[in-house]
C-alpha positions as CSV (number, residue, x, y, z in Angstrom):
1,M,138.5,-25.3,20.9
2,K,140.6,-28.4,20.5
3,P,141.9,-29.0,16.9
4,F,140.1,-31.7,15.0
5,F,142.2,-34.2,13.2
6,L,141.7,-37.7,11.7
7,L,144.4,-40.2,12.6
8,L,145.0,-43.1,10.2
9,I,148.2,-45.1,10.5
10,T,149.6,-47.1,7.6
11,V,152.5,-49.6,7.9
12,L,154.6,-49.5,4.8
13,T,156.5,-52.7,4.9
14,A,155.0,-56.2,4.8
15,T,158.2,-57.9,6.0
16,T,158.4,-60.3,8.9
17,L,157.4,-58.5,12.1
18,F,159.3,-60.6,14.5
19,A,162.6,-62.3,14.3
20,Q,161.7,-65.3,16.4
21,D,163.1,-68.7,15.3
22,N,159.9,-70.8,15.9
23,V,156.2,-69.8,16.0
24,S,153.2,-71.8,17.2
25,S,149.6,-70.8,17.0
26,S,146.3,-72.5,17.8
27,A,146.4,-74.2,14.4
28,D,149.1,-76.4,15.8
29,R,146.8,-77.8,18.6
30,T,146.3,-81.5,18.6
31,S,144.3,-81.6,21.8
32,V,143.0,-79.1,24.4
33,S,141.2,-79.5,27.7
34,V,139.9,-76.8,30.1
35,T,138.9,-77.1,33.7
36,I,136.7,-74.3,35.0
37,Y,136.3,-73.4,38.7
38,H,133.6,-71.4,40.5
39,N,136.0,-68.5,41.5
40,G,136.8,-67.2,38.0
41,L,139.7,-69.5,37.5
42,G,140.4,-71.8,34.5
43,L,143.1,-74.4,34.0
44,V,144.1,-74.9,30.3
45,R,146.0,-78.0,29.1
46,E,146.9,-78.3,25.5
47,T,149.1,-80.3,23.2
48,R,150.7,-78.7,20.1
49,K,152.8,-80.2,17.3
50,V,155.7,-77.8,16.8
51,D,158.8,-77.8,14.6
52,L,161.8,-76.9,16.7
53,K,165.4,-76.2,15.7
54,A,168.2,-77.9,17.4
55,G,170.3,-75.9,19.8
56,I,169.3,-72.6,21.5
57,S,166.4,-70.7,20.0
58,T,163.2,-68.9,20.8
59,L,159.6,-70.1,20.5
60,R,156.8,-67.6,20.1
61,Y,153.7,-69.3,21.5
62,E,150.5,-67.5,20.4
63,D,146.8,-67.7,21.1
64,V,147.0,-67.9,24.8
65,S,144.6,-66.3,27.3
66,S,144.8,-62.5,27.8
67,F,144.4,-63.1,31.5
68,I,147.0,-65.9,31.8
69,I,148.9,-66.2,35.1
70,P,152.4,-66.5,33.8
71,Q,153.9,-68.1,36.9
72,T,151.7,-71.2,36.4
73,V,152.9,-72.1,32.9
74,R,154.4,-75.5,32.4
75,I,155.9,-76.9,29.2
76,K,157.1,-80.4,28.4
77,S,158.1,-82.4,25.3
78,K,156.0,-85.6,25.2
79,A,158.6,-87.7,23.3
80,N,161.8,-86.2,24.5
81,P,161.2,-84.5,27.9
82,D,164.9,-84.7,28.9
83,Q,166.1,-83.0,25.7
84,L,164.2,-79.8,26.0
85,T,165.2,-77.2,28.5
86,I,163.5,-73.8,29.1
87,F,165.9,-71.0,30.1
88,E,163.6,-68.0,30.2
89,Q,159.9,-67.0,29.6
90,N,158.5,-63.6,28.6
91,Y,154.8,-62.9,28.6
92,E,154.3,-60.2,26.0
93,Y,151.1,-58.1,26.3
94,D,152.3,-54.8,24.8
95,L,149.7,-55.0,22.0
96,I,149.6,-53.3,18.6
97,S,147.2,-50.3,18.5
98,S,147.2,-46.9,16.9
99,N,148.1,-45.2,20.2
100,R,150.9,-47.7,21.0
101,L,152.4,-47.4,17.5
102,M,152.4,-43.6,17.8
103,D,154.1,-43.9,21.3
104,K,156.9,-46.1,19.7
105,Y,157.5,-43.5,17.0
106,V,157.9,-40.5,19.3
107,G,161.2,-38.7,18.2
108,K,161.2,-40.5,14.8
109,D,160.3,-39.5,11.3
110,V,156.9,-40.4,9.8
111,K,155.0,-39.5,6.7
112,L,151.7,-37.6,6.6
113,Y,149.2,-37.7,3.8
114,R,146.4,-35.2,3.3
115,L,143.6,-35.9,0.8
116,N,143.1,-33.1,-1.8
117,E,139.8,-32.0,-3.2
118,N,140.6,-33.8,-6.5
119,G,141.1,-37.1,-4.8
120,T,144.9,-37.1,-4.8
121,E,147.1,-37.1,-1.7
122,T,149.9,-34.7,-0.7
123,E,152.8,-36.2,1.2
124,V,154.4,-34.3,4.0
125,K,157.5,-35.4,5.9
126,A,157.3,-34.8,9.7
127,K,158.8,-35.8,13.0
128,L,156.5,-37.0,15.8
129,I,157.7,-35.1,18.8
130,A,155.0,-36.1,21.3
131,N,151.8,-38.2,21.6
132,N,150.1,-37.0,24.8
133,N,146.4,-36.5,24.3
134,G,147.0,-36.5,20.5
135,P,150.0,-36.4,18.2
136,I,152.2,-33.3,17.9
137,Y,154.4,-33.0,14.8
138,Q,157.4,-30.9,13.7
139,I,156.9,-30.1,10.0
140,G,159.9,-28.1,8.8
141,N,160.4,-25.3,11.3
142,E,156.8,-25.4,12.6
143,I,155.0,-27.3,15.2
144,S,151.6,-28.8,14.2
145,L,149.2,-29.7,17.1
146,G,146.9,-31.6,14.8
147,Y,146.9,-33.0,11.3
148,S,143.9,-34.0,9.3
149,G,145.1,-37.0,7.3
150,R,146.7,-40.3,7.6
151,V,150.0,-41.2,9.2
152,V,152.4,-43.7,7.7
153,V,155.1,-45.5,9.7
154,P,157.8,-47.7,8.1
155,T,157.3,-50.9,10.2
156,I,155.8,-52.4,13.4
157,P,158.4,-52.4,16.2
158,A,159.5,-55.9,17.3
159,N,158.3,-55.3,20.8
160,L,154.7,-54.8,19.8
161,F,152.4,-57.8,19.5
162,S,149.1,-58.5,17.8
163,Q,147.9,-60.6,20.7
164,P,149.2,-61.7,24.1
165,T,152.1,-64.1,23.5
166,L,154.4,-66.3,25.4
167,I,158.0,-66.3,24.3
168,W,160.4,-69.0,25.5
169,K,164.1,-69.1,25.2
170,L,164.9,-72.8,25.0
171,N,167.6,-75.4,24.3
172,N,166.4,-78.3,22.2
173,Q,168.6,-81.3,21.5
174,T,166.3,-83.0,19.0
175,K,165.6,-81.2,15.7
176,G,162.2,-81.6,14.0
177,S,158.6,-81.9,14.8
178,Q,157.5,-82.9,18.3
179,E,154.5,-82.6,20.5
180,L,154.7,-80.1,23.4
181,E,152.4,-80.3,26.4
182,V,151.6,-76.9,27.8
183,S,149.4,-76.0,30.8
184,Y,148.6,-72.7,32.5
185,Q,146.0,-71.1,34.8
186,T,144.0,-68.1,33.7
187,N,141.5,-65.8,35.1
188,G,138.4,-64.8,33.1
189,M,136.6,-68.1,33.2
190,N,133.6,-69.1,35.4
191,W,130.7,-71.4,35.6
192,S,127.5,-71.6,37.6
193,A,124.6,-74.0,38.0
194,D,121.0,-73.0,37.3
195,Y,118.0,-75.2,38.3
196,I,114.5,-75.3,37.0
197,M,112.0,-76.8,39.4
198,V,108.5,-77.4,38.0
199,L,105.8,-78.2,40.6
200,T,102.8,-80.5,40.0
201,E,99.3,-79.2,40.6
202,N,99.1,-80.2,44.2
203,E,102.7,-79.0,44.8
204,K,103.7,-82.3,46.4
205,K,105.9,-83.4,43.5
206,S,108.3,-81.7,41.1
207,D,110.6,-82.1,38.2
208,L,114.1,-80.7,38.5
209,S,116.6,-80.0,35.7
210,S,120.0,-78.3,36.0
211,W,121.9,-76.3,33.4
212,V,125.5,-75.2,33.6
213,T,126.2,-71.7,32.5
214,L,129.8,-71.2,31.3
215,S,131.5,-67.8,30.6
216,N,134.8,-67.4,28.7
217,N,136.1,-63.9,29.1
218,S,139.8,-65.1,29.0
219,G,140.5,-63.5,25.6
220,A,141.2,-66.8,23.9
221,R,139.1,-69.2,21.9
222,F,139.3,-73.0,22.4
223,E,137.8,-75.4,19.8
224,N,137.1,-79.1,20.2
225,V,137.9,-78.8,23.9
226,T,137.5,-81.4,26.6
227,L,135.5,-79.5,29.2
228,Q,135.6,-80.2,32.9
229,L,134.0,-78.3,35.8
230,V,135.0,-78.5,39.5
231,A,132.3,-78.1,42.1
232,G,133.5,-76.9,45.4
233,S,135.4,-73.9,46.9
234,I,139.1,-74.1,46.4
235,K,141.5,-71.9,48.2
236,R,143.7,-69.5,46.3
237,A,146.8,-67.8,47.6
238,E,146.5,-64.1,48.4
239,N,149.2,-63.2,45.9
240,S,147.8,-65.1,42.9
241,S,148.4,-62.5,40.1
242,L,146.0,-61.5,37.5
243,A,147.9,-60.8,34.3
244,K,146.2,-58.4,32.0
245,F,147.5,-56.9,28.7
246,R,148.2,-53.4,30.2
247,G,150.8,-52.4,27.6
248,G,154.3,-51.0,28.0
249,R,156.3,-53.9,29.2
250,S,156.7,-57.7,29.3
251,D,156.8,-60.0,32.3
252,E,160.2,-61.9,32.5
253,L,160.1,-65.0,34.5
254,S,162.3,-68.1,35.2
255,L,160.4,-71.3,34.3
256,M,160.7,-74.9,35.3
257,S,160.7,-77.6,32.5
258,V,157.8,-79.2,32.4
259,D,124.4,-88.2,21.9
260,A,123.2,-85.0,23.6
261,P,125.9,-83.5,25.7
262,A,126.0,-84.9,29.2
263,F,128.4,-84.6,32.2
264,E,130.1,-87.5,33.8
265,Q,130.6,-87.1,37.5
266,E,133.4,-88.2,39.7
267,N,134.9,-87.4,43.1
268,L,138.1,-85.4,43.1
269,S,139.6,-85.2,46.6
270,E,137.2,-82.9,48.5
271,Y,135.5,-81.7,45.3
272,Y,133.3,-83.1,42.5
273,L,134.5,-83.1,38.9
274,Y,132.1,-83.0,36.0
275,T,133.4,-83.9,32.5
276,L,131.4,-83.2,29.4
277,D,131.1,-86.5,27.4
278,Q,131.8,-84.8,24.0
279,P,134.1,-82.0,22.7
280,T,132.7,-78.5,22.7
281,T,133.9,-75.0,21.7
282,L,134.5,-72.2,24.2
283,G,134.2,-69.0,22.1
284,M,135.9,-65.8,23.0
285,N,133.6,-63.6,25.2
286,Q,130.9,-66.3,25.0
287,T,128.3,-67.6,27.4
288,K,127.3,-71.2,26.9
289,Q,124.7,-73.4,28.5
290,V,124.8,-77.2,28.8
291,Q,122.4,-79.4,30.7
292,L,123.9,-81.1,33.8
293,F,121.0,-83.4,34.6
294,A,117.2,-83.8,34.6
295,T,115.0,-85.8,36.9
296,N,111.3,-86.3,37.7
297,D,109.0,-87.2,40.5
298,I,110.8,-85.5,43.4
299,S,108.8,-85.5,46.6
300,V,108.4,-81.9,47.9
301,E,107.0,-80.5,51.2
302,K,105.6,-77.0,51.1
303,R,105.8,-75.0,54.3
304,Y,104.2,-71.8,55.5
305,I,106.5,-70.3,58.1
306,F,106.3,-67.5,60.6
307,E,109.6,-66.7,62.4
308,N,110.5,-63.8,64.6
309,L,106.9,-62.6,64.6
310,P,106.5,-59.1,66.1
311,M,104.9,-59.3,69.6
312,G,105.3,-55.8,70.9
313,S,102.7,-53.2,71.7
314,G,101.3,-51.8,68.4
315,D,102.5,-54.7,66.3
316,E,99.2,-56.4,66.5
317,K,97.7,-53.8,64.3
318,E,99.7,-54.9,61.2
319,F,99.3,-58.4,59.9
320,N,102.4,-60.4,58.8
321,R,102.6,-62.7,55.8
322,A,104.0,-66.2,55.9
323,T,107.2,-67.1,54.2
324,V,106.7,-69.9,51.6
325,R,109.4,-72.6,51.4
326,Y,109.7,-75.8,49.5
327,D,111.8,-78.6,51.1
328,F,113.1,-81.8,49.6
329,K,115.7,-84.5,50.4
330,N,118.6,-84.9,48.0
331,S,118.5,-88.7,48.1
332,K,118.3,-91.6,45.7
333,D,115.0,-92.6,47.2
334,N,113.8,-89.2,46.1
335,S,115.0,-89.4,42.5
336,L,118.1,-87.4,43.3
337,G,121.1,-88.5,45.4
338,R,123.8,-86.5,43.7
339,P,126.0,-83.5,44.6
340,L,124.2,-80.3,43.7
341,P,126.6,-77.5,42.8
342,K,125.7,-74.1,44.2
343,G,123.5,-72.0,42.0
344,V,120.0,-70.4,41.6
345,V,116.8,-72.5,41.7
346,R,113.8,-71.1,39.9
347,V,110.5,-72.5,40.8
348,F,107.6,-72.7,38.3
349,K,104.0,-74.0,38.3
350,A,101.5,-74.2,35.5
351,D,98.4,-72.0,35.6
352,S,94.9,-73.1,34.7
353,K,95.8,-72.9,30.9
354,G,99.0,-74.9,31.3
355,R,101.3,-72.0,31.1
356,Q,104.3,-72.2,33.4
357,Q,104.5,-69.2,35.8
358,L,107.5,-68.2,38.0
359,L,106.8,-68.6,41.7
360,G,110.1,-67.3,42.9
361,E,113.8,-68.1,43.0
362,D,116.5,-68.8,45.6
363,N,120.2,-69.6,45.9
364,I,121.5,-72.9,47.2
365,D,125.0,-73.7,48.4
366,H,127.0,-76.8,47.4
367,T,124.7,-79.6,48.6
368,P,126.0,-83.1,49.2
369,N,124.0,-86.4,48.8
370,N,121.4,-87.1,51.5
371,E,121.1,-83.4,52.6
372,E,118.0,-81.3,52.8
373,V,117.4,-78.6,50.2
374,K,115.3,-75.6,51.3
375,I,114.0,-73.2,48.6
376,T,112.3,-69.9,49.8
377,T,110.2,-68.4,47.0
378,G,108.5,-65.4,48.7
379,E,105.5,-64.6,50.9
380,A,102.0,-66.1,50.9
381,F,99.3,-63.7,49.9
382,D,96.5,-65.5,51.9
383,V,98.3,-66.7,55.0
384,V,98.7,-64.0,57.7
385,A,99.3,-63.8,61.4
386,N,99.5,-61.3,64.3
387,G,101.2,-61.9,67.7
388,K,101.0,-60.2,71.0
389,Q,102.4,-60.5,74.5
390,L,99.8,-61.3,77.1
391,S,102.0,-61.1,80.2
392,F,105.5,-60.4,81.3
393,Q,107.2,-60.9,84.7
394,N,110.9,-60.3,85.6
395,F,112.5,-62.6,88.1
396,S,115.0,-60.0,89.1
397,I,116.9,-57.4,87.2
398,G,118.9,-59.1,84.5
399,S,118.2,-62.7,85.7
400,G,115.3,-63.6,83.4
401,Y,111.5,-63.5,83.0
402,N,108.3,-65.4,82.4
403,A,106.1,-64.4,79.5
404,E,102.9,-65.5,77.8
405,Y,102.2,-65.0,74.1
406,E,99.2,-65.3,71.8
407,V,99.4,-65.7,68.0
408,S,96.5,-65.5,65.6
409,L,97.1,-67.7,62.5
410,R,94.7,-67.0,59.6
411,N,94.4,-69.1,56.5
412,R,92.4,-67.3,53.8
413,K,93.0,-69.9,51.1
414,T,90.4,-72.3,49.8
415,E,92.3,-75.4,51.1
416,D,93.5,-76.6,54.4
417,I,97.2,-76.0,55.3
418,T,99.7,-76.5,58.1
419,I,101.5,-73.4,59.4
420,R,104.8,-73.6,61.1
421,L,105.1,-71.0,63.9
422,Y,108.5,-70.5,65.6
423,A,108.4,-69.4,69.2
424,N,110.2,-66.2,70.2
425,V,112.8,-67.4,72.7
426,G,116.3,-66.4,73.9
427,G,118.9,-67.2,76.6
428,E,118.2,-70.3,78.7
429,W,114.6,-71.0,77.8
430,K,111.8,-73.5,78.4
431,I,108.2,-73.7,77.1
432,T,106.2,-74.2,80.3
433,D,102.7,-74.3,78.7
434,S,101.2,-74.3,75.2
435,S,97.9,-74.8,73.4
436,H,99.6,-76.9,70.7
437,K,102.4,-79.5,70.5
438,F,105.8,-77.9,70.7
439,V,109.0,-79.2,68.9
440,K,112.4,-78.1,70.2
441,E,114.5,-77.8,67.0
442,S,117.7,-76.6,68.8
443,N,118.9,-74.7,71.8
444,Y,118.1,-71.5,69.9
445,K,114.6,-72.2,68.4
446,G,111.5,-74.3,68.4
447,Y,108.2,-74.4,66.6
448,F,104.5,-75.4,66.5
449,D,103.1,-77.1,63.4
450,V,99.5,-75.9,63.4
451,P,96.8,-77.3,61.1
452,V,94.5,-74.5,59.9
453,K,91.4,-75.2,57.8
454,A,90.4,-73.2,54.7
455,D,89.3,-69.6,55.5
456,S,89.6,-70.0,59.2
457,E,91.7,-68.8,62.2
458,V,93.5,-70.7,64.9
459,K,95.0,-69.0,68.0
460,V,98.2,-70.4,69.5
461,T,99.1,-69.5,73.1
462,Y,102.3,-70.4,74.9
463,S,104.3,-69.5,78.0
464,V,108.1,-69.3,78.1
465,K,110.5,-69.1,81.0
466,V,113.8,-67.4,80.1
467,S,116.8,-67.1,82.3
468,Y,120.2,-65.4,81.7
469,K,123.5,-66.8,82.8
């Protein structure tokens, strides 16, 4: 059985933990803005008012992201950019913890305190000789594999930090208070768009609202932040590093000197930039939602679609359900006409008591102005079909064939509908005969739009000539 012991660590001294010349925390911020991208990347830009000594010194810059990418850090003095030079940057992420403190005191003397039955404590002097899967002490001439009590160490080593910290070695020629502009990229931030689409009773119109869902898992809190979002897919270099506080060392780098909330939209090169019109707070490990837009009276076309309908022998015994899709134009004439960031669209419709019910949900990609949006919600319960091949004739082996098909379309609903049936084609093809009007959509597919009255059946027949090159 492994020995049971309780490990409590006490630091005796309350002296200054670090001997840095200058320290800056989030309390020094005078402004901060954050831009969040779709791929988990954030760009932080902040201004802090900091007292700097003249000459060569160090600045401990606290309250940065735990997932900062150190190579992207830029620092500049607003008033005296030519008089501040950065020599060196360390990103310190060896963080204070019970285990790391014990690691630092391996081979050193510590004090152990055991609680007595009468409430007093007994002090024992010991040397920590190892900390692998638990501390091992030398007490006098004996080795203790476990100790039930608390451990006291004299101080926190200078190379352990309470939080991820940037430390700059700098040369400052102007003594006194000045504003520093600092920017860096960080992982651990993301955003997505979610859409709520509410259909009218006849399903020919809808309301559409969009909410932005923000996640901040960067390990830092940002208050009164100017928030911006970039819609679009930016490319990132393969070797973009993800800095995590792993413990055990610091990264040493050379550095160059350097009313209701609503989003304002602008074009940014090949992307779209959304800026929240009032400050907000991005809490640590927080998910936040802010409305992007809301609009009404969008014209919608509902479609019942059969594509790649089985036509082989035996397939006619099993009926197939129609795919249900809602199409609308992203245009100003249709109460939209704005870039739609990629996200999830959830479609609702009220029941007979006015309660909104979910009909389905689908993903959309980044959709520019004047493009079609197509939302597939599921399969129709009352719209079914069967297909079969009536004839088949090869021209010659591998050169092509003639075939004739018949499809039974059945509408078991209480209202008339139109069903879109896609023909099964391939290779170089041509519809040679059909019972209904045929529309060639592309070189790869074509369809029939077939009106079917309530609780009735319509049979569609067509012949196709297919040749192979």
